[in-house]
Backbone bond lengths (Angstrom), bond angles and torsions (degrees), N, CA, C in turn:
res aa  C-N    CA-C-N  psi(-1)  N-CA   C-N-CA  omega(-1)  CA-C   N-CA-C  phi
1 M - - - 1.462 - - 1.512 111.28 -
2 K 1.350 115.44 -36.80 1.463 119.22 -178.65 1.512 111.02 -61.79
3 S 1.352 115.76 -40.70 1.459 118.31 -179.82 1.522 111.20 -65.64
4 I 1.331 117.35 -34.49 1.454 119.99 177.99 1.518 111.56 -69.10
5 L 1.321 116.67 -40.46 1.463 120.14 178.85 1.512 110.99 -63.25
6 N 1.327 116.68 -32.51 1.461 119.19 177.07 1.517 111.82 -63.31
7 A 1.322 116.34 -21.53 1.466 119.86 -179.56 1.515 112.36 -70.94
8 L 1.300 117.91 -10.86 1.463 120.85 175.30 1.502 111.50 -60.49
9 L 1.329 116.28 -19.66 1.462 120.46 179.05 1.517 111.49 -85.60
10 A 1.312 116.83 -1.79 1.461 120.27 -177.39 1.514 110.68 -72.59
11 C 1.353 114.89 164.35 1.465 119.96 177.15 1.517 109.19 -67.84
12 T 1.348 116.79 155.56 1.447 122.12 179.44 1.516 109.72 -119.43
13 V 1.318 116.74 128.52 1.455 122.10 175.25 1.519 107.49 -110.26
14 V 1.344 117.31 123.49 1.463 121.49 -178.90 1.520 108.19 -91.60
15 A 1.327 116.47 122.87 1.456 119.99 179.80 1.516 109.95 -73.57
16 S 1.322 117.73 125.24 1.452 121.59 -179.34 1.511 111.33 -82.79
17 A 1.325 117.04 -26.78 1.447 120.68 175.93 1.515 108.89 -94.86
18 I 1.326 117.18 -166.96 1.452 120.67 179.11 1.517 108.17 -124.17
19 P 1.299 119.15 79.53 1.455 121.39 -177.48 1.518 111.64 -77.45
20 V 1.325 115.65 162.98 1.459 121.14 176.01 1.516 110.40 -88.12
21 A 1.326 116.76 -30.38 1.462 120.41 -177.91 1.520 110.54 -126.09
22 N 1.319 116.61 139.62 1.461 122.80 177.32 1.506 109.40 -136.93
23 S 1.350 116.01 121.42 1.464 121.52 174.54 1.521 111.90 51.29
24 G 1.322 118.02 38.98 1.438 120.87 178.07 1.507 114.67 90.46
25 V 1.328 118.43 -18.52 1.460 122.05 178.60 1.521 109.01 -90.29
26 I 1.315 116.75 132.68 1.466 122.16 -177.15 1.518 109.27 -109.13
27 I 1.328 115.40 125.73 1.464 122.20 177.35 1.517 108.46 -99.90
28 G 1.312 116.05 130.51 1.459 121.18 -170.86 1.501 116.04 -80.50
29 G 1.333 117.77 49.49 1.453 120.72 177.17 1.506 111.61 157.77
30 T 1.330 116.12 158.30 1.462 120.84 177.87 1.520 111.67 -103.53
31 R 1.318 116.81 -1.16 1.466 122.80 176.37 1.514 108.42 -166.07
32 V 1.326 115.79 161.38 1.459 121.43 175.49 1.517 107.96 -124.81
33 V 1.317 117.10 122.64 1.459 121.76 174.02 1.517 107.42 -102.40
34 F 1.328 115.73 112.42 1.463 121.61 -177.25 1.524 108.74 -87.00
35 D 1.320 115.41 112.55 1.461 122.02 -179.99 1.530 109.32 -74.44
36 G 1.342 116.30 119.39 1.453 120.63 -177.59 1.517 114.24 -63.79
37 A 1.328 117.30 -13.98 1.456 120.67 177.23 1.520 112.23 -79.44
38 R 1.330 117.03 -9.29 1.452 121.49 -178.03 1.527 111.08 -114.16
39 K 1.312 116.08 163.54 1.462 120.72 -178.68 1.526 112.66 -89.35
40 E 1.314 116.50 -17.22 1.464 119.67 -178.24 1.525 110.96 -155.16
41 A 1.331 114.78 163.83 1.453 122.15 172.85 1.530 106.87 -127.42
42 S 1.298 117.24 174.41 1.471 119.36 -178.32 1.518 110.49 -149.19
43 I 1.333 114.73 160.26 1.457 121.83 174.24 1.525 108.12 -148.87
44 S 1.310 116.39 141.07 1.465 120.70 -177.11 1.518 111.10 -91.24
45 V 1.319 115.58 149.27 1.460 123.18 174.68 1.523 106.61 -133.56
46 S 1.331 117.32 120.05 1.460 120.56 -177.71 1.524 110.32 -124.40
47 N 1.324 114.92 155.59 1.468 121.57 -176.30 1.536 110.49 -127.60
48 P 1.343 117.36 92.65 1.462 120.32 176.00 1.522 112.42 -84.99
49 D 1.325 117.47 0.30 1.456 122.98 -176.05 1.530 110.97 -74.52
50 D 1.326 116.80 170.42 1.462 122.00 177.56 1.522 111.74 -87.97
51 A 1.333 117.31 -8.18 1.468 121.35 -179.16 1.524 110.53 -104.63
52 D 1.323 115.67 156.88 1.455 121.43 174.05 1.525 108.92 -88.60
53 Y 1.342 116.01 155.19 1.456 120.54 -178.44 1.521 110.80 -134.78
54 L 1.317 114.48 151.48 1.450 121.70 167.76 1.523 106.09 -100.80
55 I 1.328 116.69 128.46 1.458 122.32 -177.14 1.528 109.02 -111.70
56 Q 1.311 116.12 127.16 1.454 122.14 178.03 1.526 108.67 -125.02
57 S 1.340 117.25 128.68 1.461 120.99 -175.42 1.521 110.97 -132.62
58 W 1.329 115.56 145.21 1.464 120.60 178.00 1.531 109.05 -159.69
59 V 1.340 115.69 165.53 1.462 122.46 -179.10 1.519 109.32 -114.10
60 E 1.338 116.30 139.76 1.449 122.50 176.64 1.529 109.49 -122.37
61 S 1.328 115.39 160.47 1.454 120.64 175.64 1.526 109.56 -71.26
62 E 1.308 116.42 175.22 1.473 120.26 -178.51 1.526 112.09 -56.19
63 H 1.336 116.45 -35.69 1.454 120.60 -176.39 1.539 112.70 -95.97
64 G 1.317 117.09 9.88 1.458 120.19 170.99 1.508 116.67 98.90
65 G 1.324 119.34 1.17 1.460 120.92 -179.88 1.515 111.98 -87.12
66 E 1.341 116.22 147.77 1.470 120.95 -179.48 1.535 111.99 -97.27
67 G 1.331 117.80 -9.39 1.458 120.22 -175.74 1.518 113.02 -71.08
68 R 1.314 117.20 133.05 1.458 125.18 173.52 1.531 112.70 54.84
69 V 1.288 115.40 45.56 1.459 120.48 175.47 1.531 108.38 -87.41
70 P 1.338 118.87 130.97 1.462 121.13 -173.75 1.525 114.98 -81.92
71 F 1.328 117.33 30.82 1.455 121.20 178.28 1.534 109.75 -140.12
72 I 1.307 115.84 148.06 1.454 121.08 169.69 1.523 108.32 -126.70
73 I 1.328 115.55 152.71 1.456 121.90 177.36 1.524 108.39 -108.08
74 T 1.307 116.25 134.49 1.450 119.87 176.29 1.533 109.79 -134.05
75 P 1.323 117.30 125.04 1.468 126.94 -4.11 1.532 110.70 -78.70
76 P 1.335 117.82 146.20 1.460 119.62 179.85 1.535 113.28 -80.77
77 L 1.344 116.50 -21.72 1.464 121.55 -178.14 1.529 108.31 -147.51
78 Y 1.317 116.41 126.24 1.468 119.12 -178.90 1.523 110.68 -159.61
79 R 1.304 114.91 163.02 1.466 121.81 176.46 1.525 108.70 -94.66
80 L 1.329 115.01 134.70 1.452 120.93 177.78 1.526 108.14 -120.45
81 D 1.326 115.23 102.04 1.458 120.28 -178.12 1.529 110.69 -73.19
82 K 1.317 115.53 162.69 1.461 120.13 -179.33 1.526 110.59 -59.45
83 G 1.321 115.18 136.21 1.456 121.12 179.87 1.513 114.54 82.41
84 Q 1.332 118.18 -2.12 1.458 120.92 -177.24 1.522 111.58 -94.90
85 K 1.338 114.70 162.69 1.465 122.73 177.23 1.518 108.55 -136.94
86 N 1.308 117.00 140.90 1.461 121.63 178.95 1.522 109.06 -133.32
87 V 1.314 115.94 154.37 1.464 121.75 176.77 1.521 108.73 -115.22
88 E 1.317 116.89 121.14 1.455 121.64 176.42 1.527 109.76 -89.62
89 R 1.309 116.12 132.13 1.462 121.87 178.58 1.518 108.66 -99.02
90 I 1.314 116.16 133.10 1.455 123.09 177.24 1.523 106.79 -108.76
91 V 1.324 115.96 112.12 1.462 121.46 -173.12 1.523 109.31 -111.93
92 M 1.328 116.91 131.73 1.459 121.21 177.97 1.519 109.43 -82.99
93 T 1.325 116.22 131.99 1.468 121.68 -175.33 1.521 113.47 -111.21
94 A 1.328 117.75 -6.78 1.464 121.73 -179.74 1.523 108.30 -151.69
95 P 1.336 117.08 151.14 1.473 119.01 -178.30 1.526 112.24 -68.77
96 L 1.311 115.18 150.46 1.460 121.94 177.81 1.527 109.64 -122.32
97 S 1.308 115.84 168.35 1.459 121.07 179.82 1.523 110.81 -56.00
98 Q 1.330 115.41 134.87 1.456 121.22 176.44 1.526 111.51 -99.20
99 V 1.328 115.93 6.64 1.455 121.12 -177.66 1.523 111.38 -88.10
100 S 1.330 116.36 -39.72 1.460 120.54 -176.21 1.521 110.18 -148.81
101 E 1.322 116.30 170.62 1.459 121.38 178.15 1.527 110.88 -69.08
102 S 1.327 115.27 154.20 1.470 122.12 177.37 1.523 108.65 -124.99
103 L 1.342 116.12 146.11 1.458 121.21 -176.59 1.517 112.13 -112.56
104 Y 1.333 115.47 131.59 1.460 123.09 172.81 1.525 107.38 -135.09
105 W 1.337 115.88 176.39 1.466 121.07 179.31 1.529 110.16 -124.28
106 L 1.313 115.48 130.53 1.461 122.09 174.20 1.519 108.07 -98.06
107 N 1.330 116.23 121.56 1.463 122.54 179.50 1.527 109.93 -106.75
108 I 1.322 116.24 131.10 1.459 121.39 177.12 1.521 107.85 -128.95
109 K 1.339 116.30 113.38 1.460 121.40 -179.41 1.531 109.28 -103.05
110 T 1.321 115.78 129.59 1.464 121.37 178.29 1.519 108.58 -109.48
111 I 1.334 115.48 123.94 1.463 121.69 -174.83 1.529 108.10 -119.93
112 P 1.332 118.71 112.69 1.470 120.72 -176.14 1.518 111.90 -72.83
113 S 1.323 115.35 154.42 1.465 120.29 176.17 1.524 109.46 -69.54
114 M 1.336 115.26 155.45 1.455 120.40 -179.59 1.523 110.60 -71.67
115 I 1.326 115.38 139.42 1.453 121.55 176.85 1.532 108.46 -101.18
116 E 1.326 116.04 129.20 1.461 120.69 -179.26 1.530 109.73 -76.52
117 Q 1.309 114.68 71.60 1.460 120.51 -177.86 1.519 108.51 -153.33
118 E 1.311 116.75 138.33 1.456 120.50 -178.20 1.522 111.11 -73.03
119 N 1.340 114.68 153.49 1.459 122.17 175.04 1.527 113.15 60.12
120 V 1.315 116.79 35.43 1.464 121.33 176.32 1.520 108.21 -115.85
121 L 1.332 117.01 121.98 1.456 122.21 -179.64 1.521 109.79 -93.02
122 Q 1.316 116.66 121.73 1.449 121.36 176.94 1.527 108.88 -90.43
123 I 1.311 117.28 129.85 1.462 121.98 -175.86 1.521 109.78 -121.76
124 A 1.329 115.40 125.94 1.463 120.90 173.07 1.521 107.93 -90.17
125 V 1.325 116.50 142.86 1.461 121.71 -177.92 1.523 109.12 -122.35
126 K 1.327 115.72 132.03 1.464 120.14 178.49 1.522 110.43 -109.33
127 T 1.313 115.93 124.79 1.451 122.03 175.12 1.523 108.63 -102.00
128 R 1.321 116.66 135.64 1.463 122.20 -177.63 1.528 107.82 -122.89
129 I 1.322 116.73 117.18 1.453 120.28 -179.16 1.525 109.69 -125.67
130 K 1.320 115.26 156.27 1.465 120.12 -178.53 1.527 110.86 -71.99
131 L 1.317 115.06 136.85 1.457 123.27 170.37 1.519 106.11 -115.78
132 I 1.322 116.09 109.55 1.468 121.88 -174.50 1.522 109.25 -109.78
133 Y 1.337 115.68 120.53 1.457 119.68 175.86 1.529 108.64 -89.67
134 R 1.316 115.96 124.12 1.467 121.68 179.76 1.526 109.64 -115.56
135 P 1.330 117.41 114.74 1.465 120.35 178.62 1.536 111.60 -57.10
136 E 1.298 115.67 151.73 1.471 120.46 -178.40 1.528 111.00 -57.84
137 S 1.331 117.25 -34.30 1.459 121.45 -178.17 1.534 112.88 -65.98
138 L 1.324 117.13 -15.99 1.467 120.78 -178.18 1.519 112.84 -104.12
139 S 1.311 117.20 4.42 1.465 120.34 -172.42 1.531 113.16 -71.90
140 A 1.332 117.68 -15.49 1.464 119.79 -177.29 1.517 112.80 -77.16
141 A 1.327 118.00 -16.13 1.464 121.47 -179.30 1.518 109.76 -125.14
142 S 1.333 115.43 -176.01 1.462 120.22 -179.46 1.526 108.77 -142.28
143 P 1.343 117.51 160.29 1.468 120.30 178.51 1.525 112.98 -56.84
144 E 1.323 116.90 -38.22 1.465 119.60 -178.76 1.531 111.29 -61.24
145 E 1.316 116.38 -34.74 1.464 120.06 179.50 1.528 112.65 -72.41
146 Q 1.332 116.62 -16.50 1.458 121.77 -179.37 1.519 112.95 -96.45
147 A 1.321 117.39 -3.59 1.471 120.93 -172.30 1.516 113.17 -59.66
148 G 1.330 117.40 -31.93 1.444 120.90 -178.65 1.518 113.96 -69.34
149 K 1.329 117.50 -10.78 1.463 121.47 -179.06 1.531 112.75 -89.45
150 L 1.322 117.71 -7.60 1.462 120.46 179.62 1.524 110.41 -63.81
151 I 1.335 115.61 144.95 1.462 121.76 -179.20 1.523 108.93 -110.34
152 W 1.318 116.91 118.63 1.464 123.09 -175.84 1.512 110.88 -109.69
153 T 1.319 116.86 134.69 1.461 122.29 174.13 1.521 109.41 -141.71
154 R 1.308 115.46 157.05 1.460 120.54 176.51 1.520 108.46 -101.29
155 T 1.324 116.87 134.10 1.456 122.13 179.11 1.522 108.85 -121.04
156 G 1.327 115.36 176.30 1.453 119.04 178.53 1.507 112.95 -66.96
157 R 1.331 117.02 -20.10 1.467 120.97 -178.39 1.515 113.40 -100.24
158 G 1.330 117.46 -8.25 1.451 118.25 179.88 1.509 112.79 151.10
159 L 1.321 115.67 -140.78 1.451 122.86 -176.25 1.524 108.80 -108.26
160 H 1.317 116.27 124.92 1.464 122.55 -176.17 1.525 108.73 -108.51
161 V 1.336 116.40 131.52 1.455 120.61 176.44 1.521 109.43 -128.32
162 H 1.323 116.09 132.95 1.462 121.89 176.82 1.519 108.81 -113.10
163 N 1.325 115.62 136.80 1.458 122.27 -178.54 1.529 109.32 -109.39
164 P 1.333 118.30 98.59 1.469 120.41 -179.69 1.515 113.58 -83.00
165 T 1.334 117.21 -0.17 1.467 120.64 -176.44 1.525 111.30 -86.47
166 R 1.298 115.30 177.38 1.473 121.43 178.36 1.534 112.21 -99.27
167 Y 1.331 115.60 11.48 1.453 121.42 -178.37 1.536 111.26 -111.44
168 I 1.336 115.62 150.96 1.455 120.89 171.70 1.527 107.60 -80.16
169 I 1.325 115.91 125.48 1.464 120.67 -179.58 1.517 108.61 -102.95
170 N 1.329 116.01 113.84 1.475 122.19 178.01 1.523 108.77 -99.91
171 F 1.313 115.90 118.10 1.460 119.71 -178.00 1.528 111.69 -83.82
172 N 1.315 114.83 140.40 1.457 120.50 172.54 1.529 109.90 -92.61
173 E 1.317 116.85 -46.47 1.466 121.83 177.44 1.517 109.64 -156.33
174 I 1.340 115.81 153.05 1.458 123.18 177.96 1.510 107.78 -136.02
175 Y 1.320 116.30 134.77 1.476 122.32 176.59 1.517 108.92 -126.40
176 I 1.312 116.30 142.60 1.454 121.36 171.21 1.519 107.44 -121.59
177 D 1.329 115.15 115.24 1.468 121.98 -173.59 1.524 111.92 50.40
178 G 1.322 116.32 41.47 1.455 121.60 175.86 1.514 115.21 84.19
179 K 1.325 118.50 -5.52 1.458 122.54 179.32 1.531 109.75 -96.50
180 S 1.321 115.70 128.44 1.469 120.43 -176.10 1.527 111.44 -69.91
181 V 1.324 115.88 135.24 1.463 122.49 174.28 1.519 108.42 -90.19
182 E 1.312 117.36 131.45 1.455 121.64 -176.71 1.528 111.57 -86.77
183 D 1.342 115.06 160.05 1.466 123.12 173.79 1.522 112.54 56.01
184 V 1.319 117.08 45.35 1.458 119.64 175.63 1.525 109.15 -74.46
185 S 1.317 116.80 150.48 1.461 119.66 -177.29 1.526 109.71 -142.60
186 Y 1.320 117.56 -111.54 1.461 121.10 -176.70 1.525 108.88 -146.68
187 V 1.328 115.42 165.49 1.460 120.65 174.36 1.532 107.78 -133.00
188 L 1.318 116.28 130.72 1.455 122.36 -175.53 1.527 111.18 -78.24
189 P 1.335 117.61 163.40 1.465 121.17 178.83 1.522 111.54 -59.16
190 G 1.332 116.04 132.51 1.454 121.26 177.06 1.518 114.58 71.90
191 M 1.321 118.16 5.58 1.457 122.40 -176.10 1.530 110.96 -113.18
192 S 1.328 114.79 173.04 1.459 121.07 178.96 1.520 109.94 -126.49
193 K 1.308 116.06 161.42 1.464 121.51 176.75 1.516 109.09 -148.57
194 E 1.334 114.40 149.93 1.461 119.92 177.07 1.523 110.25 -116.96
195 F 1.325 114.66 139.29 1.458 121.43 176.23 1.526 107.54 -120.51
196 S 1.313 116.08 134.09 1.463 119.65 -178.62 1.519 111.09 -87.51
197 F 1.319 115.52 153.62 1.451 122.32 173.92 1.527 107.85 -154.04
198 P 1.329 118.74 160.05 1.472 121.28 -176.68 1.523 112.16 -54.82
199 A 1.332 116.64 135.34 1.457 121.42 -177.93 1.517 112.48 -62.78
200 A 1.324 116.37 -23.23 1.464 120.41 -178.39 1.527 112.52 -68.23
201 I 1.319 116.85 -18.54 1.468 120.27 -179.84 1.527 109.42 -78.44
202 K 1.305 116.39 117.79 1.471 121.43 178.13 1.519 108.53 -100.68
203 G 1.305 115.24 70.37 1.449 120.00 -171.32 1.505 114.35 -79.24
204 S 1.322 115.72 145.84 1.455 121.20 174.81 1.524 111.65 -127.83
205 W 1.349 116.60 -8.34 1.456 121.40 178.36 1.526 110.64 -128.43
206 V 1.313 115.38 139.57 1.461 121.96 175.55 1.522 108.81 -118.42
207 A 1.317 116.18 131.01 1.453 121.74 173.13 1.524 108.11 -119.96
208 F 1.312 117.34 137.53 1.464 120.06 -177.04 1.526 110.76 -153.55
209 S 1.299 114.98 157.31 1.466 121.68 172.13 1.521 108.94 -132.13
210 V 1.309 116.55 151.43 1.459 121.48 -179.85 1.521 109.93 -116.05
211 I 1.315 115.68 160.96 1.463 122.17 -178.42 1.525 108.93 -92.15
212 N 1.315 116.83 131.27 1.457 120.37 -178.91 1.530 111.78 -84.46
213 D 1.317 116.24 -176.77 1.469 121.11 -176.58 1.524 113.31 -63.79
214 Y 1.308 117.46 -17.76 1.455 121.49 -176.52 1.525 112.62 -100.63
215 G 1.352 115.57 5.34 1.454 119.59 177.46 1.516 114.90 86.12
216 S 1.318 117.31 7.82 1.469 121.55 179.72 1.526 110.44 -101.50
217 A 1.324 116.06 156.75 1.462 121.34 178.19 1.516 110.36 -78.77
218 G 1.326 115.73 137.73 1.451 120.66 177.36 1.516 111.95 -87.60
219 D 1.333 116.01 -164.58 1.454 121.21 179.97 1.517 111.03 -68.32
220 M 1.329 115.58 156.73 1.454 121.56 177.03 1.526 109.14 -81.51
221 H 1.338 115.79 131.45 1.465 122.67 176.70 1.524 108.25 -107.64
222 K 1.322 115.81 148.00 1.462 119.92 -179.74 1.523 109.00 -133.17
223 V 1.328 117.14 128.77 1.460 122.10 -179.64 1.531 109.26 -134.95
224 R 1.316 114.41 152.90 1.471 119.96 179.35 1.526 108.50 -96.04
225 L 1.327 116.01 136.93 1.463 121.19 179.23 1.531 109.89 -76.45
């Protein structure tokens, strides 16, 4: 255990994407949808690697702050030996809005044990996945089913989308007249977002797909601007 704790001094690489596996450790999902009808959610972390790892997990707000987050992870810090699997419990500690979904981030850092060998750099990897709280009143539907309600307009700065629904809409891809829009992300309930695209594109049609609760892309939707 002492050698693993020493790995806390290792360099940290922040994953910009949302992978399923990092440094041999496999995380059992690309997002967590917290059902408001339940008191907790869970996600599995397994280690098929030959090395032992120290696992550290925590929740942040949408904008990355850790202060006053209404969730705790248990266990927040533990050793995961080779061949082992653990289940992290995500417990809500304060009430959240029952009107619409709320977005947080679940961070899982994997820290490898020290190798008794010279000139070996130990690297810790942090995976960041969406933690979406869904009120019980919204459990009968899904974001993918609400995608047709999005309102799309073209502005001088790019493509504007308004989300009048109570669900967080996570985009997988967006096209305008067949040209891919870069840096697509998500739009929160009741909010709007703009995506830029080359001014030379005189688009009149938008095609898009959203990511479902299981991390897969849904059907392609097409709307006229």
